[in-house]
C-alpha positions as CSV (number, residue, x, y, z in Angstrom):
1,M,-31.6,46.8,-1.9
2,D,-29.3,46.3,-5.0
3,S,-26.6,48.5,-3.5
4,V,-26.7,46.6,-0.2
5,G,-26.5,43.3,-2.1
6,E,-23.6,44.6,-4.2
7,Q,-21.8,45.8,-1.1
8,E,-22.3,42.4,0.6
9,E,-21.0,40.6,-2.5
10,N,-18.0,42.9,-2.7
11,W,-17.3,42.3,1.0
12,H,-17.3,38.5,0.4
13,D,-14.9,39.0,-2.5
14,I,-12.3,40.7,-0.4
15,P,-9.5,38.2,0.2
16,P,-8.5,37.5,3.8
17,K,-5.4,39.0,5.2
18,W,-2.2,37.2,4.4
19,L,-4.1,34.9,2.0
20,H,-1.0,33.6,0.2
21,F,0.9,32.7,3.4
22,R,-2.2,31.2,5.2
23,S,-2.9,28.9,2.2
24,S,0.8,28.2,1.3
25,P,2.2,24.7,1.3
26,T,4.7,25.6,4.0
27,F,2.1,26.9,6.4
28,I,-0.4,24.1,5.7
29,V,2.3,21.5,6.4
30,A,3.2,23.2,9.6
31,V,-0.4,23.4,10.8
32,V,-1.1,19.8,9.9
33,S,2.1,18.7,11.6
34,L,1.1,20.4,14.8
35,A,-2.3,18.8,14.6
36,L,-0.9,15.3,14.2
37,F,1.6,16.1,17.0
38,T,-1.3,17.2,19.3
39,D,-3.3,14.1,18.5
40,S,-0.4,11.6,19.1
41,F,0.9,13.6,22.1
42,L,-2.5,13.4,23.8
43,Y,-2.7,9.8,23.0
44,G,0.6,9.2,24.8
45,I,0.4,11.7,27.6
46,I,-1.8,9.5,29.7
47,V,0.1,6.3,29.0
48,P,2.3,6.5,32.2
49,V,-0.6,8.0,34.1
50,I,-3.4,5.5,33.4
51,P,-2.1,2.6,35.5
52,S,-2.0,4.5,38.7
53,A,-5.1,6.6,37.9
54,L,-7.1,3.4,37.3
55,H,-6.2,2.3,40.7
56,S,-6.6,5.5,42.6
57,R,-9.6,7.0,40.7
58,A,-11.5,4.0,39.3
59,G,-10.8,1.4,42.0
60,V,-9.0,-1.1,39.7
61,S,-6.8,-3.6,41.6
62,Y,-3.1,-3.8,40.8
63,E,-3.6,-7.3,39.4
64,N,-6.1,-5.9,36.8
65,E,-4.1,-2.8,35.7
66,Q,-2.5,-4.4,32.7
67,H,-5.9,-5.7,31.5
68,W,-7.6,-2.3,31.7
69,V,-4.6,-0.5,30.0
70,V,-5.0,-2.9,27.1
71,V,-8.8,-2.4,27.0
72,L,-8.5,1.4,26.9
73,L,-5.9,1.4,24.2
74,A,-8.0,-1.1,22.2
75,C,-11.1,1.2,22.6
76,E,-9.3,4.1,21.1
77,A,-7.9,2.1,18.2
78,G,-11.3,0.5,17.5
79,A,-13.1,3.8,17.4
80,C,-10.5,5.1,14.9
81,I,-10.9,2.1,12.7
82,A,-14.7,2.4,12.7
83,A,-14.8,6.2,12.1
84,S,-12.0,6.5,9.4
85,P,-14.1,5.3,6.3
86,F,-16.9,7.7,7.1
87,F,-14.6,10.7,7.8
88,G,-12.6,9.9,4.6
89,Y,-15.7,10.0,2.5
90,V,-16.9,13.3,4.2
91,A,-13.5,14.9,3.7
92,D,-13.5,14.0,0.0
93,Q,-17.0,15.1,-0.7
94,S,-17.0,18.4,1.3
95,K,-16.2,21.7,-0.4
96,S,-13.4,22.3,2.2
97,R,-11.4,19.9,4.2
98,Q,-11.0,22.5,7.0
99,L,-14.4,21.8,8.5
100,P,-13.7,18.1,9.3
101,F,-10.1,19.2,10.3
102,L,-11.6,21.5,12.9
103,G,-14.3,19.0,13.9
104,G,-11.6,16.6,14.9
105,L,-10.1,19.0,17.4
106,V,-13.6,19.6,18.9
107,L,-13.9,15.8,19.5
108,L,-10.4,15.7,21.0
109,A,-11.1,18.5,23.4
110,T,-14.4,16.7,24.5
111,S,-12.5,13.5,25.1
112,M,-9.9,15.3,27.2
113,I,-12.7,16.9,29.4
114,I,-14.2,13.4,29.9
115,L,-10.9,11.9,30.9
116,T,-10.2,14.7,33.2
117,V,-13.3,14.1,35.3
118,A,-13.4,10.3,34.9
119,R,-13.7,8.2,38.1
120,S,-14.8,4.9,36.6
121,T,-13.7,2.5,33.9
122,S,-16.8,3.1,31.8
123,V,-16.2,6.9,31.7
124,Y,-12.5,6.2,30.8
125,I,-13.8,4.0,27.9
126,I,-16.1,6.8,26.6
127,G,-13.2,9.3,26.7
128,R,-10.9,7.0,24.8
129,L,-13.6,6.2,22.2
130,L,-14.1,9.9,21.4
131,Q,-10.3,10.3,21.3
132,G,-10.1,7.5,18.7
133,A,-12.8,9.2,16.5
134,S,-11.0,12.5,16.7
135,T,-7.8,10.8,15.5
136,A,-9.6,9.4,12.5
137,M,-11.0,12.8,11.5
138,V,-7.7,14.7,12.0
139,D,-5.4,12.2,10.3
140,V,-7.6,11.8,7.2
141,A,-8.4,15.5,6.6
142,G,-5.0,16.7,7.6
143,T,-3.1,14.3,5.3
144,A,-5.4,15.0,2.4
145,L,-4.8,18.8,2.9
146,V,-1.1,18.2,2.5
147,V,-1.5,16.0,-0.6
148,D,-3.7,18.6,-2.2
149,T,-1.1,21.3,-1.8
150,V,2.4,19.7,-2.1
151,A,4.3,19.1,-5.3
152,A,4.7,15.4,-6.3
153,G,8.5,15.4,-6.2
154,A,8.5,16.7,-2.6
155,L,5.7,14.5,-1.2
156,G,7.9,12.1,0.6
157,K,9.8,14.8,2.4
158,M,6.6,16.7,3.4
159,L,4.9,13.5,4.6
160,G,8.2,13.0,6.5
161,Y,7.4,16.2,8.5
162,L,4.0,14.8,9.3
163,G,5.5,11.5,10.3
164,A,8.1,13.2,12.4
165,A,5.4,15.2,14.2
166,T,3.4,12.1,14.9
167,S,6.4,10.2,16.1
168,L,7.5,13.1,18.4
169,G,4.0,13.2,19.8
170,F,4.0,9.5,20.6
171,A,7.4,9.8,22.2
172,C,7.0,13.2,24.0
173,G,3.5,12.3,25.3
174,P,4.5,9.6,27.7
175,L,7.6,11.5,28.7
176,A,5.7,14.7,29.5
177,G,2.9,12.8,31.1
178,G,5.2,11.0,33.4
179,V,7.2,14.1,34.4
180,V,4.2,16.4,34.9
181,Y,2.2,13.7,36.8
182,H,5.2,13.1,39.1
183,A,5.7,16.8,39.7
184,A,2.2,18.2,39.9
185,G,-0.4,15.4,39.8
186,Y,-3.3,14.2,37.7
187,Y,-5.0,17.4,36.8
188,A,-1.8,19.2,35.8
189,V,-1.4,16.6,33.0
190,F,-4.7,17.6,31.5
191,G,-3.9,21.3,32.0
192,L,-1.0,20.8,29.7
193,A,-3.2,18.9,27.2
194,F,-5.7,21.8,27.1
195,A,-2.9,24.4,26.6
196,I,-1.7,22.5,23.5
197,I,-5.3,22.1,22.2
198,A,-5.7,25.9,22.5
199,L,-2.5,26.6,20.4
200,D,-3.6,24.0,17.9
201,L,-7.0,25.6,17.5
202,L,-5.6,29.1,16.8
203,L,-3.4,27.7,14.0
204,R,-6.2,25.6,12.5
205,L,-8.4,28.7,12.4
206,A,-5.7,30.8,10.8
207,M,-5.1,28.2,8.0
208,I,-7.0,28.6,4.7
209,D,-7.9,25.4,2.8
210,P,-6.4,25.5,-0.8
211,R,-9.8,24.7,-2.2
212,T,-11.2,27.8,-0.4
213,A,-8.3,29.9,-1.4
214,Q,-9.1,29.3,-5.1
215,R,-12.1,31.6,-4.7
216,W,-9.8,34.6,-4.4
217,K,-6.8,33.5,-6.3
218,G,-8.6,32.3,-9.4
219,K,-5.8,29.9,-10.2
220,A,-3.8,27.0,-8.7
221,L,-1.7,27.8,-5.7
222,A,1.9,28.7,-6.6
223,S,4.5,26.2,-5.7
224,Q,7.8,25.1,-7.0
225,E,6.2,22.3,-8.9
226,T,2.6,21.3,-9.9
227,P,0.7,20.1,-6.8
228,L,-0.7,16.6,-6.7
229,L,-4.2,17.9,-6.8
230,A,-3.6,19.4,-10.2
231,Q,-1.6,16.4,-11.5
232,S,-4.4,13.9,-11.0
233,P,-6.4,13.4,-14.2
234,V,-9.6,13.2,-12.1
235,H,-9.0,16.6,-10.4
236,A,-7.6,18.2,-13.6
237,L,-10.6,17.2,-15.7
238,W,-13.2,17.8,-13.0
239,S,-15.3,15.1,-14.6
240,S,-19.1,15.3,-14.0
241,E,-19.1,11.6,-13.0
242,R,-20.0,11.3,-9.3
243,G,-18.2,8.0,-8.8
244,H,-19.8,4.8,-7.4
245,G,-20.0,5.6,-3.7
246,E,-17.9,5.1,-0.6
247,F,-17.8,1.3,-0.6
248,Y,-16.9,1.1,-4.3
249,T,-14.0,3.4,-3.7
250,F,-12.6,1.4,-0.8
251,S,-13.0,-1.9,-2.6
252,T,-11.2,-0.5,-5.7
253,L,-8.3,0.7,-3.5
254,L,-8.1,-2.6,-1.7
255,E,-7.8,-4.4,-5.0
256,Q,-4.4,-2.9,-5.5
257,P,-1.6,-5.2,-4.1
258,R,0.8,-2.3,-3.5
259,I,-1.8,-0.6,-1.3
260,L,-2.5,-3.8,0.6
261,I,1.2,-4.3,1.3
262,A,1.7,-0.7,2.4
263,L,-1.2,-1.0,4.7
264,W,0.1,-4.2,6.2
265,G,3.5,-2.5,6.8
266,T,1.6,0.3,8.6
267,V,-0.2,-2.2,10.8
268,V,3.2,-3.8,11.8
269,Q,4.8,-0.5,12.6
270,A,1.9,0.6,14.8
271,S,1.8,-2.7,16.5
272,V,5.4,-2.3,17.6
273,I,4.7,1.2,18.9
274,A,1.6,0.1,20.8
275,A,3.4,-2.9,22.2
276,F,5.9,-0.7,23.9
277,D,3.2,1.7,25.1
278,T,1.4,-1.2,26.7
279,T,4.3,-3.0,28.3
280,L,7.3,-0.7,28.7
281,P,6.1,1.4,31.6
282,I,5.1,-1.6,33.6
283,Y,8.3,-3.6,32.7
284,V,10.7,-0.8,33.8
285,E,8.8,-0.4,37.0
286,K,9.2,-4.2,37.7
287,I,12.8,-4.6,36.6
288,F,14.3,-1.2,37.5
289,G,11.9,-0.1,40.3
290,W,11.1,3.1,38.4
291,D,8.0,5.2,39.2
292,S,5.8,7.2,36.7
293,L,8.7,9.6,36.1
294,G,11.0,6.9,35.0
295,A,8.2,5.3,33.0
296,G,7.9,8.5,31.1
297,L,11.6,9.2,30.7
298,I,12.2,5.7,29.2
299,F,10.5,6.9,26.0
300,L,13.1,9.6,25.5
301,P,15.4,7.5,23.4
302,T,12.7,7.2,20.8
303,I,12.3,11.0,20.4
304,L,15.6,11.8,18.6
305,P,15.2,9.4,15.7
306,A,11.9,11.1,14.8
307,V,13.7,14.3,13.7
308,F,15.3,12.4,10.8
309,E,11.9,11.5,9.3
310,P,11.8,14.4,6.8
311,F,15.3,13.2,5.6
312,N,13.9,9.6,5.5
313,G,11.0,11.0,3.3
314,W,13.6,12.6,1.0
315,L,15.3,9.2,0.8
316,A,12.0,7.7,-0.4
317,D,11.6,10.4,-3.0
318,R,15.2,10.0,-4.2
319,F,15.7,6.2,-4.0
320,G,12.2,4.9,-4.1
321,V,9.8,3.3,-1.7
322,R,11.1,-0.3,-2.2
323,V,14.6,0.2,-1.0
324,V,13.8,2.4,2.0
325,S,10.9,0.4,3.3
326,F,12.6,-3.0,2.9
327,L,15.6,-1.8,4.9
328,S,13.3,-0.4,7.5
329,F,11.6,-3.7,8.3
330,L,14.6,-5.9,7.9
331,L,16.7,-3.8,10.2
332,L,14.0,-3.8,12.9
333,L,14.7,-7.5,13.5
334,P,18.0,-7.3,15.4
335,P,17.1,-4.6,18.1
336,L,13.7,-6.1,18.8
337,T,15.2,-9.6,19.2
338,C,18.0,-8.2,21.5
339,L,15.4,-6.8,24.0
340,R,15.5,-10.3,25.6
341,F,18.9,-9.4,27.0
342,V,17.5,-6.7,29.2
343,T,16.8,-8.6,32.4
344,D,18.6,-7.0,35.4
345,N,18.7,-3.7,37.3
346,T,22.2,-2.6,36.2
347,L,23.6,0.4,34.5
348,E,24.7,-1.7,31.5
349,Q,21.2,-3.1,31.1
350,K,19.6,0.3,31.3
351,T,22.0,1.6,28.7
352,L,21.4,-1.3,26.5
353,L,17.6,-0.8,26.7
354,C,17.9,2.9,25.7
355,A,20.1,2.0,22.8
356,L,17.8,-0.7,21.5
357,L,14.8,1.6,21.8
358,A,16.6,4.3,19.9
359,L,17.3,1.9,17.0
360,V,13.7,0.7,17.0
361,G,12.5,4.3,16.8
362,F,14.9,5.1,14.0
363,F,14.0,2.2,11.8
364,I,10.3,2.8,12.2
365,S,10.7,6.4,11.2
366,L,12.8,5.3,8.2
367,G,9.8,3.4,6.7
368,T,6.8,5.6,7.7
369,P,7.0,8.3,4.9
370,A,7.8,5.6,2.3
371,L,4.6,3.7,3.0
372,M,2.6,6.9,2.9
373,V,4.1,7.8,-0.5
374,E,3.4,4.3,-1.8
375,I,-0.3,4.7,-1.0
376,E,-0.5,8.0,-2.8
377,D,1.5,6.7,-5.8
378,S,-0.8,3.7,-6.1
379,L,-3.9,6.0,-6.0
380,R,-2.5,8.1,-8.8
381,A,-1.7,5.0,-10.8
382,V,-5.3,3.9,-10.6
383,E,-6.6,7.3,-11.6
384,Q,-4.3,7.5,-14.6
385,E,-5.3,4.0,-15.7
386,K,-9.0,4.6,-15.2
387,P,-9.8,8.4,-15.3
388,G,-12.9,9.3,-13.4
389,V,-13.0,6.0,-11.5
390,F,-13.4,7.8,-8.1
391,G,-15.6,10.6,-9.4
392,S,-14.9,14.3,-9.8
393,K,-13.6,14.8,-6.3
394,G,-11.2,11.9,-6.2
395,A,-10.3,9.7,-3.3
396,V,-7.3,11.2,-1.6
397,A,-8.9,11.4,1.8
398,Q,-10.4,8.0,1.5
399,S,-7.0,6.4,0.6
400,F,-5.5,7.9,3.7
401,A,-8.5,6.8,5.7
402,L,-7.3,3.3,4.9
403,Y,-3.8,4.3,6.2
404,S,-5.4,5.6,9.4
405,M,-7.4,2.4,9.8
406,A,-4.3,0.4,9.3
407,F,-2.3,2.4,11.9
408,A,-5.2,2.1,14.3
409,S,-5.4,-1.6,13.7
410,G,-1.8,-1.9,14.7
411,L,-2.5,0.1,17.8
412,L,-5.2,-2.4,18.5
413,L,-3.1,-5.5,17.6
414,G,0.0,-4.3,19.6
415,P,-1.5,-4.5,23.1
416,V,-3.4,-7.7,22.3
417,W,-0.1,-9.2,21.0
418,A,2.3,-7.9,23.6
419,G,0.2,-7.9,26.8
420,P,-0.6,-11.6,27.0
421,I,2.8,-12.6,25.7
422,V,4.6,-10.6,28.4
423,Q,2.3,-12.0,31.1
424,K,2.7,-15.7,30.0
425,A,6.1,-16.0,28.3
426,G,8.0,-12.9,29.4
427,W,9.5,-9.7,27.9
428,G,12.1,-11.5,25.8
429,T,9.5,-13.5,24.0
430,M,7.5,-10.4,23.2
431,G,10.7,-8.8,21.7
432,W,11.7,-11.7,19.4
433,T,8.2,-12.3,18.2
434,L,7.9,-8.7,17.2
435,G,11.3,-9.0,15.5
436,L,10.1,-12.0,13.6
437,L,7.0,-10.2,12.5
438,T,9.0,-7.2,11.1
439,G,11.5,-9.6,9.4
440,V,8.7,-11.5,7.6
441,T,7.0,-8.3,6.6
442,A,10.2,-7.2,4.8
443,I,9.5,-9.9,2.2
444,P,6.3,-8.5,0.7
445,V,7.5,-5.0,1.2
446,A,10.4,-5.8,-1.2
447,T,7.8,-5.8,-4.1
448,L,6.7,-2.2,-3.6
449,G,7.2,0.5,-6.2
450,G,10.3,2.5,-7.0
451,G,12.7,-0.3,-8.0
452,W,16.1,-1.0,-6.4
453,S,17.9,2.0,-7.9
454,P,17.4,5.8,-8.3
455,A,17.2,5.4,-12.0
456,A,14.3,3.0,-11.7
457,K,12.6,5.4,-9.3
458,E,12.9,8.3,-11.7
459,S,11.8,6.4,-14.8
460,G,8.8,4.9,-13.0
461,E,10.0,1.4,-13.8
462,E,10.4,-1.4,-11.3
463,A,13.7,-3.3,-11.3
464,E,13.0,-7.0,-11.2
């Protein structure tokens, strides 16, 4: 019996193949980026499909299409808001973040199955609710995995890759959904969705959580600099203190003004994105006479700016959060306000719309990694000031649960804001009100960390 036990113990001590690569920062960032792309892609893939599907499959009248589009988007966002705190706590307390990371994909696949067979508004609602819960689980666990692994000086750039993947998903989803639906029909759209889920599953199974990899490596993962997981006093000391529970953690985080401002900026960014998801397909159908193909292609101008997001993250690392995020919100004001000039079915008007959408996409991508870095910087500042305040396992996942909640709140606010305004006051009013919102948001964002110069960023001092 002893020999059998020893053999079994030795078998468990054998490291997996390609351990260093599968647990490396590069591979983990790539896997999490694909996961976030999958999540946002599948969120957007049915945006141009839902209006006609509600009519043909669920019996919704043309007059009520806008209402039900808003309801379904709101259901997904509401589920994400409700689930994020729980999944954040689970991800922080679990021995490995990989289990909730995989669980999110299971929920996503289940939601896609439900949406594939849906033939009533109630079934569509159930599918969107599950999709929102999966978004919460994947966003929280995935972002925490990256923060655990990546060096502090490169965090903005790496989070930029995550932001780029998310932005590309939001942009490519409606585009692919419109093209595939136009060419091959409803079920082909979900066939594409399941193909992406299968690829995502293979990579998530191949990845090894850095926490799990420590079992075989016996030391911190090698990287160019010390990972954030090791830099935090809480993680470095592995204090025996268990913390004060989930609600204490969230209340402590929400007491930090910098976190509150970063979360509000996230709400505003997501509101702008969701406002276009809700109104743009219907507006181009009305003004330009475009079908679902055109409704998908109009999101194409927002794709290209997303590729600059890693560079934008580097800008936040180099020049500080304050400068980059302030410019992001301030510069969103002009293109959003100028949407009111798109009123006629002419080539010039179509070109103007594409140019304005490209500018909106770029300025949103400029600020996204900066806001994420600000949340992590604020978390580390609290831990340095009060070592052990979040217990031995820290609150990385829970801090990004707040980010996920803020983004989902924006996805909820956007349709509620844009839909009624477009119906009652018109497209132009929606544009300038969103522009006003971003311009006003630039004021508190100007107080975030990093100062106004690279020197202030590097020294950790804020220039007043």
